[in-house]
PAZAPA-4460 file (N, C-alpha, C; in steps of 0.05 Angstrom, whole numbers, plus 32768, in hexadecimal, padded with zeros to 4 digits):
% residues 248
    n_x    n_y    n_z   ca_x   ca_y   ca_z    c_x    c_y    c_z   seq   type   mol
   8B29   87DD   85FF   8B0D   87D7   8601   8B01   87E0   861C     1      M     A
   8AEC   87EF   861C   8AE1   87F7   8635   8AD2   87E1   8643     2      N     A
   8AD7   87DE   865A   8AC8   87C9   866B   8AAF   87D6   8675     3      R     A
   8A9A   87C4   8679   8A81   87CC   8685   8A85   87D2   86A1     4      R     A
   8A77   87E7   86AA   8A78   87EE   86C7   8A67   87D9   86D7     5      S     A
   8A70   87D1   86EE   8A61   87BE   86FF   8A48   87CC   8709     6      T     A
   8A45   87E6   8705   8A2D   87F3   870E   8A16   87F3   86FA     7      A     A
   8A1C   87E8   86E1   8A08   87E6   86CD   89F1   87D4   86D6     8      E     A
   89D8   87DA   86D0   89C2   87CA   86D9   89C1   87AD   86CE     9      P     A
   89B6   879C   86DE   89B5   8780   86D6   89A6   877C   86BC    10      V     A
   8990   878D   86B8   8980   8788   86A0   898E   878D   8687    11      Y     A
   89A5   879C   8688   89B6   87A0   866F   89C4   8788   8668    12      E     A
   89CD   8779   867E   89DB   8760   8678   89C7   874B   866B    13      E     A
   89AD   874F   8671   8999   873C   8666   898F   8748   864B    14      R     A
   899E   875B   8640   8995   8765   8626   897C   8777   8626    15      G     A
   8976   8784   863D   895F   8793   863F   8965   87B0   8640    16      L     A
   8974   87BC   862E   8977   87D8   862E   896F   87E3   8612    17      D     A
   896E   87FB   860E   8966   8808   85F4   8949   87FF   85EE    18      G     A
   8947   87F5   85D4   892B   87ED   85CB   891E   87D8   85DD    19      D     A
   892E   87C7   85E8   8923   87B1   85FA   8918   87BD   8612    20      A     A
   8926   87D3   861D   891C   87E0   8635   8900   87EC   862F    21      H     A
   88FC   87F9   8617   88E3   8804   8611   88CE   87ED   860E    22      L     A
   88D7   87D7   8600   88C5   87C0   85FD   88BC   87B5   8617    23      E     A
   88CE   87B6   862C   88C5   87AC   8647   88AE   87BE   8652    24      F     A
   88B3   87D8   8650   889E   87EB   865A   8884   87E8   864B    25      L     A
   8887   87E2   8630   886F   87DF   8620   8860   87C5   8629    26      H     A
   886F   87B1   8630   8862   8798   863A   8852   879D   8654    27      R     A
   885F   87AC   8666   8850   87B3   867E   8837   87C3   8679    28      I     A
   883A   87D7   8668   8824   87E8   8662   880D   87D7   8655    29      S     A
   8814   87C5   8644   8801   87B3   8639   87F2   87A2   864D    30      G     A
   8800   8799   8661   87F3   8789   8676   87DF   879A   8686    31      R     A
   87E7   87B2   868A   87D5   87C5   869A   87BD   87CC   8689    32      L     A
   87C1   87CE   866F   87AC   87D8   865D   8794   87C1   865B    33      A     A
   879D   87A8   8660   878A   8792   865E   8775   8794   8674    34      V     A
   877B   87A2   868B   876A   87A6   86A0   8764   878C   86AF    35      A     A
   8777   877B   86B2   8775   8764   86C3   8770   876C   86E0    36      D     A
   8767   875A   86F1   8764   8760   870C   877F   876C   8718    37      P     A
   877D   8781   8729   8795   878E   8733   87AA   877C   873F    38      L     A
   87A2   8769   874F   87B5   8757   875C   87C5   8747   8747    39      N     A
   87B8   873F   8731   87C5   8730   871B   87D9   8742   870E    40      E     A
   87D1   875B   8709   87E3   876E   86FC   87FB   8773   870D    41      V     A
   87F8   8777   8726   880E   877C   8738   8821   8764   873A    42      L     A
   8815   874D   8739   8825   8734   873A   8836   8732   8721    43      G     A
   882B   873A   870A   883A   873A   86F0   8851   874E   86F1    44      Q     A
   884C   8765   86FD   8860   877A   86FF   8878   876F   8711    45      I     A
   8871   8762   8725   8887   8756   8736   8897   8742   8726    46      V     A
   8889   8730   8717   8898   871D   8706   88AA   872B   86F1    47      E     A
   889F   8740   86E6   88AF   874E   86D0   88C8   875A   86DE    48      F     A
   88C4   8767   86F5   88DB   8773   8703   88F0   875E   870C    49      L     A
   88E7   8748   8716   88F9   8735   8720   8909   8729   8707    50      N     A
   88FD   8725   86F0   890A   871A   86D9   891E   872E   86CD    51      D     A
   8916   8749   86CD   8927   875C   86C0   893D   8766   86D2    52      V     A
   8937   876E   86E9   894B   877A   86FC   895B   8762   870A    53      V     A
   894F   874C   870E   895C   8735   8719   895E   8737   8738    54      G     A
   8949   8745   8745   894A   8748   8761   8942   872D   876F    55      A     A
   894C   872A   8786   8944   8711   8797   8928   8714   87A2    56      D     A
   891F   872B   87A7   8904   8730   87B2   88F8   8749   87A5    57      S     A
   88DE   874A   87A1   88D0   8761   8796   88B5   8764   87A3    58      C     A
   88AE   877C   87AD   8897   8780   87BC   8889   8799   87B1    59      F     A
   886E   8798   87B1   885D   87AF   87AA   884A   87B4   87C1    60      I     A
   884D   87CB   87CD   883B   87D3   87E3   8828   87E9   87D9    61      Y     A
   880E   87E8   87E1   87FA   87FA   87DA   87F0   8809   87F3    62      V     A
   87EF   8823   87F2   87E5   8833   8807   87C8   8830   880C    63      L     A
   87BF   8826   8823   87A4   8821   882B   879F   882B   8846    64      E     A
   878E   883F   884B   8788   8849   8866   87A1   8850   8876    65      D     A
   87B2   8860   8868   87CB   886A   8873   87DE   8855   887C    66      D     A
   87DD   883D   8871   87F0   8828   8874   87F7   881B   885A    67      Q     A
   880F   8810   8859   8818   8804   8840   8813   87E7   8841    68      L     A
   8801   87DC   8830   87F9   87C0   8831   8808   87B2   8819    69      V     A
   8815   879B   8821   8824   878A   880E   880F   877E   87FB    70      L     A
   8810   8784   87E1   87FC   877A   87CD   8807   8766   87B8    71      R     A
   8821   8767   87B6   882E   8754   87A2   884B   8751   87AB    72      A     A
   8855   8739   87A7   8871   8733   87AF   887D   871C   87A0    73      S     A
   8896   871C   879E   88A6   8705   8792   88B7   86FC   87A8    74      K     A
   88AC   86EA   87B9   88BB   86DF   87CF   88AD   86C6   87D8    75      N     A
   88B9   86B5   87E9   88AC   869C   87F1   8897   869E   8807    76      P     A
   888C   86B6   880B   8879   86B9   8821   885F   86C7   8818    77      H     A
   8850   86B9   8807   8837   86C4   87FB   8822   86CC   8811    78      P     A
   8823   86BF   8828   880F   86C5   883C   8811   86E1   8847    79      E     A
   8827   86EE   8841   882B   870B   884C   881B   871E   883A    80      A     A
   8816   8716   8820   8808   8728   880E   87EC   872E   8819    81      V     A
   87E5   8747   881A   87CA   874F   8823   87C9   8751   8843    82      G     A
   87DD   8746   8851   87DE   8747   886D   87F3   8758   8879    83      N     A
   880A   875A   886D   881F   876B   8877   8818   8788   8873    84      L     A
   8817   8797   888A   8813   87B4   8888   8828   87C5   8895    85      R     A
   8831   87D9   8888   8847   87EA   8892   883E   8805   8895    86      I     A
   883F   8810   88AE   8836   882E   88B1   8849   8840   88A3    87      P     A
   8840   8857   889A   8851   886C   888E   8868   8872   88A0    88      L     A
   8880   8874   8895   8897   887B   88A6   88A5   8863   88B3    89      G     A
   8899   884C   88B1   88A5   8835   88BF   88B6   8824   88AC    90      D     A
   88D0   8821   88B3   88E2   8813   88A2   88EA   8823   8889    91      G     A
   88FB   8817   8878   8902   8825   8860   88EA   882A   884E    92      I     A
   88D8   8815   884C   88C2   8818   883A   88AF   882E   8845    93      T     A
   88AB   882F   885E   889A   8845   886A   88A7   8861   8867    94      G     A
   88C2   8862   8868   88CF   887A   8864   88CB   8885   8849    95      W     A
   88CF   8873   8834   88CB   887A   8818   88B0   8885   8813    96      V     A
   889B   8876   881F   8880   8881   881C   887C   889C   8829    97      A     A
   8886   889F   8840   8881   88B9   884F   8890   88D0   8842    98      Q     A
   88A7   88CA   8837   88B7   88E0   882A   88B4   88E2   880C    99      N     A
   88A6   88CE   8800   88A1   88CD   87E3   88BD   88D1   87D5   100      R     A
   88D0   88C2   87DF   88EA   88C4   87D3   88F6   88A8   87D3   101      E     A
   8904   88A1   87BE   890F   8886   87BB   8929   8882   87CA   102      G     A
   892E   8869   87D0   8946   8860   87E0   8955   884B   87D0   103      V     A
   896E   884F   87CB   897F   883A   87BF   8996   8834   87D0   104      A     A
   8998   881D   87D9   89AE   8813   87EB   89BC   87FC   87DE   105      I     A
   89D6   8800   87D7   89E4   87EB   87C9   89EF   87D4   87DA   106      S     A
   89F2   87DA   87F4   89FC   87C6   8808   89F6   87CD   8824   107      G     A
   89F3   87BA   8836   89EF   87BE   8851   89D4   87CB   8857   108      G     A
   89BF   87C3   8847   89A5   87CD   884B   899A   87C8   8867   109      A     A
   89A0   87B1   8872   8996   87AA   888D   89A1   87BA   88A2   110      M     A
   89B8   87C8   889D   89C5   87D9   88B1   89BB   87F6   88AF   111      R     A
   89AA   87FC   889A   89A0   8817   8898   898F   881D   88B1   112      D     A
   8991   8835   88BA   8982   883D   88D2   8964   883C   88CF   113      K     A
   895B   883D   88B7   893E   883D   88B0   8933   8821   88AE   114      R     A
   8945   880D   88AC   893E   87F1   88A7   892D   87E5   88BF   115      F     A
   891B   87D6   88B7   890A   87C7   88CC   8904   87AC   88C1   116      R     A
   8906   8797   88D3   88FE   877C   88CB   88E1   8776   88D1   117      T     A
   88D3   876A   88BF   88B7   8763   88C3   88B5   8745   88C6   118      F     A
   88A8   873B   88DB   88A6   871F   88E1   8896   8710   88CB   119      S     A
   8885   871E   88BC   8876   8712   88A7   8886   870D   888D   120      Q     A
   889D   871A   888D   88AF   8716   8876   88CA   870D   887E   121      L     A
   88CD   86F4   8887   88E7   86EB   8891   88FA   86E4   887A   122      P     A
   8900   86FA   886A   8913   86F7   8854   892F   86F0   885C   123      E     A
   893E   86E4   884A   895A   86E0   884E   8968   86FB   884F   124      D     A
   897E   86FE   885D   898C   8716   885E   8991   8721   8843   125      G     A
   898E   873B   883F   8993   8748   8826   89A5   875F   8829   126      F     A
   89B4   8768   8814   89C7   877D   8815   89BC   8797   8808   127      E     A
   89B1   8793   87EF   89A9   87AB   87E0   898B   87AD   87E1   128      A     A
   8983   87C7   87DF   8966   87CC   87E2   8960   87E5   87D0   129      F     A
   894B   87E2   87BF   8943   87F9   87B0   8924   87FC   87B4   130      L     A
   891D   8814   87BD   8901   881A   87C4   88F8   8833   87B7   131      S     A
   88E3   8835   87A7   88D9   884B   879B   88BC   884F   87A1   132      V     A
   88B3   8869   87A4   8897   886D   87A9   8886   886A   8790   133      P     A
   886E   8861   8793   885D   885E   877D   8848   8876   877F   134      I     A
   8849   8886   876B   883A   889F   876B   8826   88A0   8753   135      L     A
   8811   88AF   8756   87FE   88B5   8740   87F0   88CE   8746   136      A     A
   87F5   88E1   8731   87E9   88FB   8736   87F2   890A   874D   137      G     A
   880B   8905   8755   8818   8911   876C   8810   8906   8787   138      G     A
   8800   88F0   8786   87F6   88E3   879F   8806   88CA   87A3   139      R     A
   880B   88C3   87BC   8819   88AB   87C3   8806   8893   87C0   140      L     A
   880E   8880   87B0   87FE   8868   87AC   8808   884F   87BB   141      I     A
   8824   884F   87BC   8830   8838   87CA   884E   8839   87C7   142      G     A
   885B   8821   87CA   8878   8820   87C8   8880   8807   87B9   143      V     A
   8895   8808   87AA   889E   87F1   879C   88BD   87EC   87A6   144      L     A
   88C1   87D2   87AF   88DB   87CB   87BA   88E7   87B5   87AB   145      N     A
   8902   87B6   87A7   8913   87A1   879D   892A   879C   87AF   146      L     A
   8930   8782   87B4   8946   877A   87C7   8958   8766   87B9   147      Q     A
   8972   8769   87C1   8986   8756   87B6   8996   874B   87D0   148      H     A
   899B   8732   87D0   89AA   8725   87E6   89C7   872F   87E5   149      R     A
   89D1   8733   87CC   89ED   873D   87CA   89ED   8759   87C5   150      Q     A
   8A04   8767   87C9   8A07   8782   87C2   8A00   8789   87A6   151      C     A
   89F3   879E   87A0   89EA   87A4   8785   89E8   87C2   8782   152      H     A
   89F6   87CC   876E   89F6   87E9   8767   89DE   87EE   8756   153      E     A
   89CC   8800   875F   89B4   8807   874F   89BC   881E   873E   154      H     A
   89BF   8819   8724   89C6   8830   8712   89AF   8843   870F   155      S     A
   89B5   885B   8704   89A2   886E   8700   898B   8864   86EC   156      Q     A
   8994   8855   86D8   8981   884B   86C4   896F   8836   86D1   157      Q     A
   897A   8825   86E2   8968   8811   86F0   8955   881E   8702   158      E     A
   895E   8832   8711   894C   8840   8722   8935   884E   8713   159      T     A
   893C   885A   86FD   8928   8869   86EC   8915   8854   86E1   160      K     A
   891E   883C   86D9   890B   8827   86D0   88F8   881E   86E5   161      L     A
   8903   881A   86FD   88F1   8811   8712   88DC   8828   8719   162      V     A
   88E5   8842   871A   88D4   8857   871F   88BF   885B   870A   163      S     A
   88C5   8856   86F0   88B4   8858   86DC   889D   8842   86DE   164      T     A
   88A6   882B   86E7   8892   8814   86EB   8880   881D   8702   165      I     A
   888D   882A   8716   887C   8833   872D   8865   8847   8724   166      G     A
   886C   8858   8712   8858   886A   8707   8842   885C   86F9   167      H     A
   884A   8848   86E9   8835   8839   86DA   8824   8829   86EE   168      L     A
   8830   881D   8702   8820   880D   8716   880F   8821   8724   169      V     A
   8818   883A   872C   8808   884D   873A   87EF   8855   872A   170      G     A
   87F2   8858   8711   87DC   8860   86FF   87C7   8848   86FF   171      A     A
   87D2   8831   86FE   87BF   881A   86FD   87B0   8814   8718   172      E     A
   87BE   881A   872D   87B1   8817   8747   879A   882C   8749   173      I     A
   87A1   8844   8741   878D   8859   8742   8774   8852   8730   174      E     A
   8779   8846   8718   8764   883F   8707   8753   882A   8713   175      R     A
   8760   8817   8721   8752   8800   872D   8740   880C   8744   176      A     A
   874B   881E   8753   873C   8828   8769   8724   8837   8760   177      R     A
   8727   8848   8749   8712   8857   873F   86FC   8843   8735   178      L     A
   8704   882D   8728   86F1   881A   871E   86E1   880D   8734   179      D     A
   86EF   8808   874B   86E2   87FD   8762   86D0   880F   876F   180      S     A
   86D6   8828   8771   86C4   883D   877D   86AC   8841   876B   181      E     A
   86AF   8842   8751   8698   8843   873F   8686   882D   8741   182      V     A
   8692   8814   8742   8681   87FC   8745   8672   87FC   875F   183      A     A
   867F   8805   8774   8674   8806   878F   865B   8819   878F   184      K     A
   8660   8832   8784   864B   8845   8783   8634   883D   8771   185      L     A
   863A   882F   875B   8626   8824   8749   8614   8810   8758   186      T     A
   8622   87FD   8767   8614   87E9   8776   8603   87F6   878B   187      G     A
   860D   880B   8799   85FD   8818   87AF   85E3   8825   87A2   188      Q     A
   85E7   8831   878B   85D1   883E   877D   85BC   8829   8775   189      L     A
   85C5   8813   876C   85B2   87FE   8763   85A2   87F2   877B   190      A     A
   85B2   87EF   8792   85A5   87E5   87A9   8590   87F8   87B4   191      T     A
   8596   8812   87B3   8584   8827   87BC   856B   8826   87AC   192      R     A
   856D   8824   8791   8556   8824   8780   8544   880B   8785   193      K     A
   8553   87F4   878C   8544   87DB   8790   8533   87DE   87AA   194      L     A
   8540   87E9   87BE   8532   87ED   87D8   851B   8800   87D5   195      I     A
   851F   8815   87C6   850A   8828   87C1   84F1   881A   87B3   196      E     A
   84F8   8809   87A1   84E2   87FC   8792   84D3   87E9   87A6   197      R     A
   84E3   87DA   87B7   84D7   87C7   87CA   84C6   87D8   87DE   198      A     A
   84CF   87EE   87E7   84BE   87FF   87F8   84A4   8807   87EB   199      K     A
   84A6   880D   87D2   848D   8817   87C4   8479   87FF   87C3   200      G     A
   8483   87E7   87BE   8472   87D0   87BD   8464   87CC   87D9   201      I     A
   8473   87CE   87EE   8467   87C9   8809   8453   87E0   880F   202      L     A
   8459   87F9   8806   8446   880F   880B   842C   880A   87FC   203      Q     A
   842E   8800   87E3   8417   87FB   87D3   8406   87E5   87DD   204      R     A
   8413   87CD   87E4   8405   87B5   87EA   83FD   87B3   8806   205      D     A
   840D   87BE   881A   8407   87BB   8836   83FF   87D5   8843   206      L     A
   83FF   87EB   8834   83F5   8804   883F   840A   8810   8853   207      G     A
   8422   8808   8851   8437   8813   8863   8440   882E   885B   208      F     A
   8449   883E   886C   8455   8858   8866   8472   8851   885B   209      T     A
   847F   8865   8851   849A   8860   8847   84AD   8857   885C   210      E     A
   84AA   8864   8874   84BB   885D   888A   84B5   8841   8893   211      E     A
   849C   8839   8895   8494   881E   889E   849F   8808   888A   212      Q     A
   849E   8810   886F   84A7   87FE   885B   84C5   87F8   8860   213      S     A
   84D4   880D   8865   84F1   880B   8869   84F7   87FA   8882   214      Y     A
   84E9   8800   8898   84ED   87F0   88B0   84E6   87D3   88AC   215      L     A
   84D2   87CD   889C   84CA   87B2   8897   84E0   87A2   8887   216      K     A
   84EC   87B0   8875   8502   87A4   8866   851A   879F   8877   217      L     A
   851D   87B2   8889   8535   87B1   889C   8531   879A   88AF   218      Q     A
   8517   8798   88BA   8511   8782   88CD   8514   8767   88C0   219      Q     A
   850B   8764   88A7   850E   874A   8899   852A   8742   8894   220      E     A
   8539   8757   8890   8556   8753   888A   8564   8749   88A3   221      S     A
   855E   8754   88B9   8569   874A   88D2   855F   872D   88D9   222      R     A
   8545   872A   88D5   8539   8710   88DE   8543   86FA   88CD   223      R     A
   8547   86FF   88B3   8550   86EA   88A1   856F   86E9   889E   224      R     A
   857B   86FC   88AB   8599   86FE   88AA   85A3   86FF   888E   225      R     A
   8598   8710   887E   85A1   8715   8863   85A0   8733   885D   226      M     A
   85B0   873C   8849   85B1   8759   8842   8596   8763   883B   227      P     A
   8591   877C   8841   8578   8789   883A   8573   8788   881B   228      M     A
   8588   8789   880C   8587   8787   87F0   8579   876E   87E7   229      K     A
   8580   8757   87F4   8572   873E   87EC   8556   873C   87F3   230      Q     A
   8550   8748   880A   8533   874A   8812   8524   875A   87FE   231      V     A
   852E   8770   87F6   8521   8782   87E2   851F   8773   87C7   232      A     A
   8533   8765   87C1   8531   8755   87A8   851B   8741   87A9   233      E     A
   8518   8734   87C0   8501   8720   87C4   84E6   872D   87C0   234      A     A
   84E2   8745   87CD   84CA   8753   87CC   84C4   875A   87AD   235      V     A
   84D8   8766   87A0   84D4   876F   8784   84CF   8755   8773   236      V     A
   84DD   873F   8777   84D9   8728   8766   84BD   871D   876B   237      L     A
   84B4   871C   8784   8499   8713   8789   8484   8723   877A   238      S     A
   8489   873E   877B   8476   8750   876E   8476   874B   874F   239      D     A
   848D   8748   8744   8490   8743   8728   8482   8729   871F   240      D     A
   8486   8714   872F   847A   86FA   8729   845A   86FC   872B   241      L     A
   8452   870B   873F   8435   870F   8741   8429   871E   8729   242      R     A
   8438   8733   8720   842F   8742   870A   842E   8730   86F0   243      R     A
   8442   8721   86ED   8445   8710   86D5   842F   86FC   86D5   244      A     A
   8426   86F1   86EC   8412   86DD   86EE   83F6   86E9   86E9   245      Q     A
   83F3   8702   86F2   83D9   8710   86EC   83D5   8717   86D0   246      S     A
   83EB   871B   86C2   83EB   8722   86A6   83E3   870C   8693   247      E     A
   83E5   86F3   869C   83E1   86DC   868C   83C3   86D9   8685   248      K     A
***
């Protein structure tokens, strides 16, 4: 009888190969399709990976302003999430991002010449390290890391599974960013229309020029220490109430 190789992935031991493997990816895709807040989705991905691969630590970094920002983790230091930033090329994680190439170290990860210790992540010593780039449309989105305290052979199937999850996460991050940009632009357009309407009211009622109306809104914004949008809203609301009263 053939014995199983010690290099076979942990998730096979947990019965997660074949159809179960596909079911696992289906579960992840389903969570992404729900369009929950991005941080919640990333947290769920970390939980999935930790349960399936059995890693001692799992981290998801997102590229923001040319730095990798820790956005989700399975470790005892939640305060590092959103605060830990790694420059491209710094440490194994930065190397993976810079080269867009995965790294799998089965033992002695802390002795790798690319390794760097971060004070914000005082993890216990670990031996194995798997790091894959998160890509979407050929663009670098972030990095996904798995760590084991004991030596661990990362099989080709396990690496492919983690890489596939990385692609799914990359697409979700891009979608979330696009939604955020659209919402921001929509908000800016709505604010601009509101200010234009307030300017028109001041021009009509006070005889101001367009420039004078804008400066008046700006001055009130500074004097009252409130956004110009709120000042414009007050002007428009007052005008609407006055019109409603006159129509009675």
